[in-house]
C-alpha positions in Angstrom: 11.5 -10.9 7.3 13.4 -7.9 6.6 15.5 -6.9 3.7 17.7 -10.2 1.8 20.7 -9.1 1.0 22.4 -11.8 -0.3 24.2 -12.7 -3.4 21.9 -12.6 -6.6 22.8 -14.4 -9.6 24.9 -13.1 -12.0 23.2 -14.2 -14.8 21.2 -10.9 -16.3 23.2 -7.8 -16.4 19.9 -5.3 -16.3 18.6 -4.4 -13.3 16.9 -7.4 -12.6 18.0 -10.3 -11.1 16.7 -13.4 -9.1 15.8 -13.8 -5.8 18.5 -13.8 -3.0 18.2 -16.5 -0.8 17.5 -15.7 3.1 20.4 -14.5 5.3 21.4 -11.8 7.6 24.9 -10.4 5.7 25.6 -7.2 7.8 27.6 -5.9 4.5 25.3 -6.6 1.3 27.4 -4.6 -1.1 30.3 -7.3 -0.7 27.3 -9.5 -2.1 26.0 -7.8 -4.1 26.4 -8.4 -8.2 28.9 -6.6 -10.3 27.1 -4.2 -13.1 27.0 -5.3 -17.1 30.7 -4.7 -18.0 29.2 -1.5 -20.2 28.5 0.4 -16.5 31.2 -1.7 -14.2 34.4 -1.1 -17.0 33.7 2.3 -18.6 31.9 3.9 -15.7 30.9 8.3 -16.5 31.9 10.4 -13.9 28.3 10.7 -12.5 28.3 6.9 -12.3 31.1 6.7 -10.7 30.2 9.2 -8.1 27.0 7.5 -7.8 28.5 4.0 -6.9 31.4 5.5 -4.6 27.9 6.9 -3.2 26.2 3.7 -3.0 29.2 1.6 -1.8 29.9 4.0 1.3 26.3 4.0 2.4 26.1 0.4 1.8 28.8 0.3 4.8 26.6 1.8 7.0 23.5 -0.2 6.8 23.0 -2.5 9.4 21.2 -5.8 10.1 17.3 -6.1 9.0 15.5 -7.8 11.5 11.9 -9.8 11.5 9.6 -8.0 13.1 9.8 -4.5 11.8 10.8 -3.1 8.5 13.7 -0.8 8.0 13.2 2.8 7.1 13.7 3.4 3.5 16.9 4.9 3.0 17.8 4.9 6.9 21.1 5.7 6.4 20.7 9.0 4.6 20.0 10.7 7.9 23.1 12.9 8.8 25.9 11.7 11.1 24.5 13.7 14.3 20.9 12.1 13.9 20.3 8.6 16.1 19.7 7.0 12.2 23.5 6.2 12.1 24.7 4.2 15.7 26.5 1.2 15.8 25.3 -1.7 13.5 23.4 -3.2 16.5 21.7 0.2 16.3 17.6 -0.5 15.5 16.8 -0.2 12.3 15.5 3.1 11.8 11.6 3.7 10.1 12.1 7.1 8.9 14.5 8.9 6.6 15.8 12.4 5.9 13.3 13.8 2.4 15.4 13.5 -0.2 12.3 13.8 -2.5 9.5 16.2 -3.6 7.4 17.3 -2.1 8.1 18.9 1.8 7.1 16.8 4.0 3.9 17.7 6.0 4.8 16.4 8.9 7.5 17.8 11.8 11.0 18.5 11.3 11.9 14.6 10.3 14.7 14.1 13.4 12.3 15.3 15.7 9.5 12.5 14.2 12.7 9.8 14.4 13.7 11.0 18.3 9.6 10.2 19.1 9.3 7.1 17.2 12.8 5.4 18.4 13.9 7.6 21.1 17.6 8.6 22.2 18.4 6.0 24.6 19.8 2.9 24.3 17.0 0.4 26.0 17.7 -0.4 29.5 16.3 -2.1 32.9 16.3 1.5 34.8 13.8 4.6 34.2 13.4 6.9 31.4 14.5 10.8 32.7 11.6 12.7 33.2 11.6 15.6 30.4 14.2 18.3 31.8 16.3 16.2 33.9 20.0 16.7 33.7 19.5 12.6 32.0 19.5 12.7 28.0 20.1 10.2 25.5 22.6 9.9 22.5 22.4 12.8 20.5 21.1 15.0 23.4 18.1 14.3 22.8 16.3 14.1 26.5 13.2 11.4 26.3 10.5 11.9 29.2 8.6 9.0 31.9 6.9 6.5 29.6 3.9 4.8 30.4 4.3 1.4 29.2 0.6 -0.5 30.5 -1.5 -2.0 27.8 -4.3 -2.8 29.8 -4.2 -6.3 28.2 -5.3 -9.2 31.0 -2.1 -10.3 32.5 -2.8 -13.8 33.3 -0.9 -15.3 29.8 0.8 -17.9 32.2 -2.4 -19.3 33.5 -3.7 -19.8 30.4 -1.0 -21.3 28.1 2.0 -23.3 28.1 5.2 -21.9 26.2 7.3 -24.0 23.6 10.3 -23.9 21.8 10.7 -20.5 20.0 10.2 -20.4 16.2 11.6 -16.9 15.1 13.3 -14.2 17.3 13.9 -10.7 15.7 15.4 -7.0 16.6 12.2 -6.4 18.9 10.7 -10.0 19.6 10.9 -13.6 19.3 8.4 -16.3 18.6 7.3 -19.7 20.0 5.0 -22.5 20.0 2.8 -22.1 22.7 -0.5 -24.6 24.0 -3.9 -24.0 25.6 -3.9 -25.2 29.4 -7.5 -25.4 29.7 -10.6 -25.0 28.1 -12.1 -26.6 25.0 -9.0 -25.6 22.8 -6.7 -27.4 25.5 -4.1 -28.2 23.9 -4.6 -26.7 20.6 -1.1 -25.0 18.9 -0.8 -21.2 18.7 1.7 -19.0 17.7 2.9 -16.5 20.6 4.8 -13.1 19.6 6.4 -11.7 22.4 7.9 -8.2 22.8 10.1 -7.2 25.6 8.8 -4.2 26.7 12.2 -3.0 27.7 12.4 -2.4 23.6 9.9 0.1 23.9 11.9 3.7 23.8 9.6 5.8 22.9 5.9 6.8 23.4 5.3 6.0 19.4 6.9 2.8 20.1 4.2 1.8 22.8 1.9 2.9 20.4 3.3 0.7 17.7 2.3 -2.0 19.6 -0.7 -0.7 20.9 -2.3 -0.1 17.5 -1.1 -3.6 16.0 -3.2 -5.1 19.1 -5.8 -3.2 18.0 -6.1 -3.9 14.4 -5.4 -7.2 14.9 -8.1 -7.7 17.4 -10.8 -5.8 15.2 -10.2 -7.3 12.0 -12.1 -10.6 11.7 -13.8 -13.7 9.7 -11.5 -13.4 6.8 -9.7 -17.2 6.0 -6.8 -15.3 4.1 -6.2 -12.8 7.3 -4.4 -14.7 10.5 -6.6 -15.3 13.3 -6.0 -13.2 16.5 -7.2 -14.5 20.1 -5.3 -12.5 22.2 -3.2 -10.2 23.9 -1.4 -10.3 27.5 1.0 -8.3 29.2 3.6 -8.5 32.4 6.1 -6.2 33.7 8.7 -7.4 31.5 7.1 -8.4 27.8 3.8 -8.4 25.6 2.5 -11.6 24.3 0.3 -11.6 21.1 -1.2 -14.9 20.3 -1.9 -15.8 16.9 -3.3 -18.7 14.6 -0.5 -21.2 14.4 0.9 -21.5 11.1 3.5 -23.9 9.8 4.1 -24.1 6.2 6.3 -21.4 6.0 6.5 -18.2 4.4 5.8 -17.4 1.0 8.9 -16.4 0.5 10.4 -20.0 1.2 8.5 -21.9 -1.4 9.4 -18.8 -3.9 13.1 -19.8 -3.0 12.1 -23.4 -3.0 11.0 -23.5 -6.8 13.7 -21.2 -7.9 11.7 -18.5 -7.8 9.2 -19.3 -11.0 5.7 -20.1 -11.2 3.2 -21.0 -13.6 0.3 -18.6 -14.2 -2.1 -20.5 -12.9 0.0 -20.8 -9.4 0.7 -17.7 -9.6 -3.3 -16.8 -10.2 -3.9 -19.2 -7.6 -1.2 -17.3 -4.9 -2.7 -14.0 -6.0 -5.9 -14.4 -5.6 -5.8 -15.1 -2.1 -3.5 -11.8 -1.3 -5.6 -9.8 -3.6 -8.9 -11.0 -1.4 -7.7 -10.1 2.1 -6.0 -6.7 1.2 -9.1 -5.6 -0.7 -11.0 -6.8 3.0 -8.2 -5.0 4.5 -9.5 -1.6 2.8 -12.6 -1.7 2.5 -12.2 -1.7 6.7 -10.3 1.1 6.6 -6.6 -0.9 7.2 -3.8 -0.3 4.7 -1.1 -2.7 6.0 1.8 -1.0 4.8 4.3 -4.0 4.2 3.2 -6.2 2.4 5.7 -8.8 0.9 6.6 -12.7 0.7 7.5 -13.1 3.9 4.9 -11.3 5.4 2.4 -14.3 3.9 2.6 -18.0 6.0 0.9 -21.1 4.6 -1.3 -22.9 7.3 0.6 -26.3 6.4 3.6 -27.5 4.3 0.3 -29.1 1.6 0.7 -28.0 -1.9 -3.0 -26.2 -1.9 -2.6 -25.0 2.0 -4.4 -21.4 2.3 -2.2 -18.3 2.7 -2.5 -16.0 5.8 -1.9 -12.1 6.3 0.5 -11.7 9.2 2.5 -8.5 10.4 0.2 -5.4 11.1 3.1 -3.8 13.2 3.3 -0.8 10.6 -0.3 -1.3 9.3 -2.7 1.6 10.4 -6.9 3.2 10.1 -7.3 5.6 7.1 -10.2 7.4 6.2 -11.5 6.4 2.6 -10.5 10.7 2.1 -6.9 10.7 3.7 -3.9 10.6 3.7 -1.1 9.1 5.5 3.0 10.7 5.3 5.0 8.5 7.5 7.7 6.6 5.9 7.5 2.8 6.5 7.8 -0.2 4.6 10.8 -2.6 2.6 12.6 -1.0 0.3 12.1 -3.6 -2.4 7.9 -3.4 -2.2 8.0 0.1 -0.9 5.6 2.5 -3.8 6.6 5.8 -5.2 4.1 7.6 -3.4 5.8 6.6 0.3 8.9 7.9 -0.4 6.8 10.9 -1.8 5.2 11.5 1.6 1.2 11.1 0.2 -0.2 8.1 0.0 -3.4 5.9 1.0 -4.4 2.1 0.5 -3.3 2.2 -3.2 0.0 1.9 -1.6 -0.5 -2.1 -0.8 -1.2 -2.4 -4.6 1.9 -1.6 -5.3 3.4 -4.0 -3.1 1.0 -6.8 -5.1 2.4 -5.9 -8.0 6.0 -5.9 -6.8 4.8 -9.7 -5.5 3.6 -10.4 -8.9 6.0 -9.4 -10.8 8.0 -11.7 -8.8 5.6 -14.8 -8.3 6.0 -14.9 -12.4 9.7 -14.1 -13.3 11.6 -14.9 -10.5 12.9 -11.3 -10.6 12.3 -8.0 -8.7 11.5 -5.4 -10.7 13.9 -2.6 -9.2 17.2 -3.4 -7.6 20.3 -2.1 -7.0 22.9 -2.3 -4.0 21.3 -0.1 -1.3 18.6 1.0 -0.6 19.1 4.7 -1.6 19.5 3.0 -4.8 16.4 1.0 -4.8 14.1 3.9 -4.0 15.8 5.9 -7.3 14.6 3.0 -8.9 11.3 2.9 -7.5 11.5 6.5 -8.7 12.7 6.5 -11.6 13.0 3.6 -13.2 10.4 1.3 -15.8 10.6 -2.2 -14.5 11.5 -4.8 -17.7 9.3 -7.2 -19.5 11.4 -7.9 -22.6 13.9 -10.5 -20.9 12.8 -14.4 -20.3 10.2 -15.4 -19.1 8.1 -12.5 -20.2 8.3 -12.5 -23.9 6.6 -16.6 -23.4 4.1 -15.1 -21.3 0.0 -13.7 -21.7 -0.4 -10.7 -22.8 -3.5 -10.4 -19.6 -0.3 -11.7 -17.7 1.8 -8.9 -18.6 -1.3 -6.2 -18.6 -2.2 -7.3 -14.7 1.3 -6.9 -13.5 1.8 -3.1 -15.4 -1.5 -1.8 -13.9 -0.7 -2.3 -10.8 2.8 -1.5 -10.9 1.9 2.5 -12.3 3.4 4.9 -10.7 0.9 7.3 -10.7 -1.5 6.0 -7.5 -5.0 7.8 -9.1 -4.3 5.0 -13.0 -3.2 1.6 -10.5 -6.0 -0.9 -10.4 -7.5 -1.4 -6.8 -7.1 -4.6 -5.3 -10.8 -5.4 -5.8 -10.2 -4.0 -9.5 -7.6 -6.5 -9.7 -9.6 -9.6 -8.7 -11.9 -8.9 -11.9 -8.7 -8.3 -14.7 -9.7 -10.6 -17.3 -6.2 -12.7 -16.4 -7.5 -13.9 -12.6 -10.8 -13.8 -13.5 -11.0 -16.4 -15.6 -9.4 -18.3 -12.7 -12.6 -20.0 -11.1 -15.7 -18.7 -10.2 -14.6 -16.1 -8.4 -16.4 -13.5 -6.3 -15.6 -9.2 -6.3 -15.2 -8.1 -3.4 -16.9 -4.7 -2.2 -14.3 -2.0 -3.5 -14.3 1.4 -1.0 -12.9 3.2 -3.9 -16.1 3.0 -5.4 -17.6 4.8 -2.3 -14.5 7.8 -3.3 -15.3 8.0 -6.9 -19.3 8.4 -6.2 -18.2 11.3 -3.3 -16.4 13.3 -6.5 -19.5 12.5 -9.4 -22.4 13.7 -6.7 -19.9 16.8 -6.1 -19.9 17.9 -10.0 -21.3 20.5 -12.1 -23.9 19.1 -13.8 -21.8 19.3 -17.1 -18.7 17.1 -16.0 -22.1 14.8 -14.8 -23.4 14.8 -18.8 -19.5 13.9 -19.9 -19.1 11.4 -17.9 -22.1 9.5 -18.7 -21.0 10.1 -22.6 -17.5 8.5 -21.2 -19.5 5.4 -19.8 -21.1 4.4 -22.5 -17.8 3.4 -24.2 -16.7 1.1 -21.7 -15.6 -2.7 -22.9 -16.9 -5.5 -21.6 -14.4 -6.0 -19.5 -14.2 -2.8 -18.0 -18.2 -3.5 -16.9 -18.4 -6.5 -15.7 -16.1 -4.5 -12.6 -19.0 -1.8 -12.3 -22.0 -5.5 -12.8 -20.3 -6.6 -9.6 -19.6 -3.7 -7.7 -23.4 -2.8 -8.4 -24.7 -6.4 -8.0 -23.0 -5.9 -4.3 -24.8 -2.8 -3.6 -28.2 -5.1 -3.9 -30.7 -3.0 -6.0 -34.1 -3.0 -5.9 -36.8 -4.6 -8.3 -36.6 -1.8 -10.8 -32.4 -2.4 -10.5 -31.7 0.9 -8.7 -29.8 2.1 -5.6 -30.7 4.6 -2.9 -28.5 5.6 0.0 -30.0 2.8 2.1 -28.3 0.4 -0.5 -25.2 1.6 0.2 -25.1 2.0 4.0 -26.7 -1.6 4.0 -23.5 -2.8 2.2 -21.0 -1.4 4.0 -22.9 -2.1 7.1 -23.3 -5.6 5.9 -19.3 -6.2 5.4 -18.2 -3.9 8.7 -16.3 -5.0 11.5 -14.7 -3.0 14.2 -11.9 -2.0 12.5 -14.2 0.2 10.0 -15.5 1.8 12.7 -11.7 3.0 13.7 -11.4 4.4 9.8 -14.8 6.6 10.6 -15.5 4.2 6.9 -19.4 5.2 7.7 -18.9 8.1 8.6 -17.7 8.9 5.0 -20.7 8.1 3.8 -22.6 11.3 4.5 -20.8 13.4 1.6 -23.7 10.7 -0.4 -25.9 11.7 1.7 -28.0 13.4 -1.6 -28.6 9.9 -2.4 -31.2 9.7 -0.1 -33.4 12.0 -1.5 -33.5 9.9 -5.2 -32.6 7.0 -7.0 -29.4 6.0 -9.2 -29.4 3.3 -12.6 -27.2 1.7 -13.1 -26.3 3.7 -16.1 -25.8 6.6 -13.9 -23.9 4.4 -11.7 -21.1 3.4 -14.6 -21.0 7.1 -14.8 -20.4 8.0 -10.7 -18.1 4.8 -10.1 -15.4 5.4 -12.8 -12.1 6.1 -12.7 -10.6 8.9 -15.4 -7.2 8.4 -14.3 -7.3 4.3 -15.0 -8.6 5.1 -19.1 -6.2 7.0 -19.5 -3.6 4.6 -18.5 -5.1 2.1 -20.5 -3.4 2.3 -24.4 -7.1 2.9 -25.7 -7.7 6.0 -24.0 -7.4 8.7 -27.0 -10.8 6.1 -29.0 -12.8 6.5 -25.7 -12.1 10.2 -25.3 -13.1 10.4 -29.3 -16.0 8.8 -28.8 -17.2 10.2 -25.5 -16.8 13.3 -26.6 -19.2 12.6 -30.1 -21.8 11.2 -27.6 -21.6 14.2 -25.7 -21.3 16.8 -28.8 -25.0 15.0 -29.6 -26.0 14.7 -26.4 -24.9 17.5 -23.3 -22.4 19.8 -25.3 -24.2 23.3 -25.8 -22.9 26.8 -25.8 -21.4 27.9 -22.8 -19.4 31.6 -21.6 -16.1 31.6 -20.0 -17.3 32.5 -16.7 -20.3 30.0 -16.6 -18.4 27.2 -17.1 -15.6 29.0 -14.8 -19.1 28.9 -11.9 -19.8 25.3 -13.4 -16.6 24.0 -11.9 -16.4 25.7 -8.2 -12.6 27.8 -10.1 -11.9 30.6 -6.8 -12.6 34.5 -8.6 -8.5 34.5 -7.5 -7.8 32.2 -11.2 -8.0 33.9 -14.2 -10.3 32.2 -15.7 -10.1 34.1 -19.3 -6.2 33.5 -19.4 -6.5 29.6 -18.4 -9.8 28.5 -19.9 -9.6 30.1 -23.2 -9.1 27.0 -25.1 -11.8 25.4 -23.1 -14.0 26.5 -25.3 -14.2 26.4 -29.5 -14.7 30.0 -30.5 -16.8 29.2 -33.7 -19.5 27.9 -31.4 -18.9 28.9 -27.8 -19.5 25.4 -27.2 -16.7 22.9 -24.9 -13.9 21.7 -27.0 -12.4 18.1 -27.1 -9.3 20.0 -24.5 -12.0 20.9 -22.5 -13.8 18.2 -22.4 -11.0 15.9 -21.6 -9.8 18.3 -19.0 -13.7 18.4 -17.5 -13.3 14.4 -17.4 -11.0 14.7 -14.8 -12.6 17.0 -12.8 -9.2 19.9 -12.8 -9.7 22.0 -9.5 -9.0 25.4 -9.1 -5.6 24.9 -8.0 -4.1 22.6 -11.1 -6.2 25.5 -13.2 -4.0 28.6 -11.2 -0.9 26.7 -12.3 1.1 28.0 -15.3 -0.4 26.3 -18.6 
């Protein structure tokens, strides 16, 4: 389930190559496709330098294993760090920061040492801190508590069967219930040897994976979790047995080509389970075709999301900063070390691209090259088969692969996209993004609320469809209005134990103002629309101009700069006359079009303080 490194096809001279067959080639640069003649025969000095660097780091790349997603650019560590061990060493998850902004985390080497350990795993005890013993690179290790508190009677409940697969951190076997109502039923057991857990963070990763699997429940496209066990040697995670194989296997069997309808059938299931996870406050962080299994070999078999080893709980308004995932599917903001659930949607965009054309949107010989492409290159929609695909399909993928996470659709929004919603009678799930936007609206000034109400009146039928679906899920009363109780009830109705861990319900406190009044659908549209997403559409200028005309007739008024600064909550340290003078028309003292657009975005004091 690591990165595929086998030889891609050489038919295309661009950066887009068919998905390779799976393999464990330790030297991917030998099998890599040669560049096109223009670049290969007459490279510039800079290109030749980049190629030499990529070839060099490619030689150092270790195997990629199941159960673990290797660090983006683990080879970028200096030779003194534990990351550049032998080719048999554990692939690393973190990497030295080559991209801005600066990491809010502690020094990356310390994080690496804490997470993966600096000694080779063995059966002996780990030396205590301060002892003479130290691992490779001089980093000291401490004694580890490898007791998880799981049941210890695995052998009495299950009979172990054949091995299904093996990875760097463990292996998976078939097993059967020995007794009870499920006697004879087959399950999958993920076995993780404790000797492989060489750091406290590695132990916490296992503990968190089990907690997430135990907390998430009740979705048809989520692998069923039965229980977790342990003994002195191993942890056993018992789950539903899916015998239909990986989504990647089916992509390869089809030669990487799905029809639009076939791709929709797969993506609807992926989007449904991911939107469910996001509502619960869980971000998967390693979505890729290898991590979706079919329950059976049948063509229309249900798809199940698996492998929550890199997943984490995230509060609705919080950001994560550790770099995890798989190179081809990692989102730009993950490389920038500031991300949330939108990173999963990017990964779905990559999967969508692959399903529809059989090629990767971002490709390079090495991980470092892949990350440069993810950050700087736009995917191509010019080569076959894209010209023959529908405009709706292309728009769907483009809106998932927007490099700005604020402009990217959410998973629930994607299910209401015109390309998807025409597929049967699809129910759009409750979207956690709605509550984030409502929080920002409730904290806005009266002037910004008026601007948003004007903008909401310019929305198209397709854009209104998603908001109507969300509003209906809040179950408005007979008068067609909602209050705080409607929102709390809707979240509670959809809650699992995971929602408690991610403090989603506590987030409701930011909407307390709705305890004392009600909100109708028109105001809900203003509160729940995303200005950044509208800005990403080709018709943004038309939206903004029409909204400004409406605002001029009902909402715009004469305002002095000091009052505008107060409306925006601008810090006294900001030179308001210097940064806000273009916001107000000099003829009548009313908000200008520029000021209107900036007001819609909810400009902060930090952005105002930047040089104009």
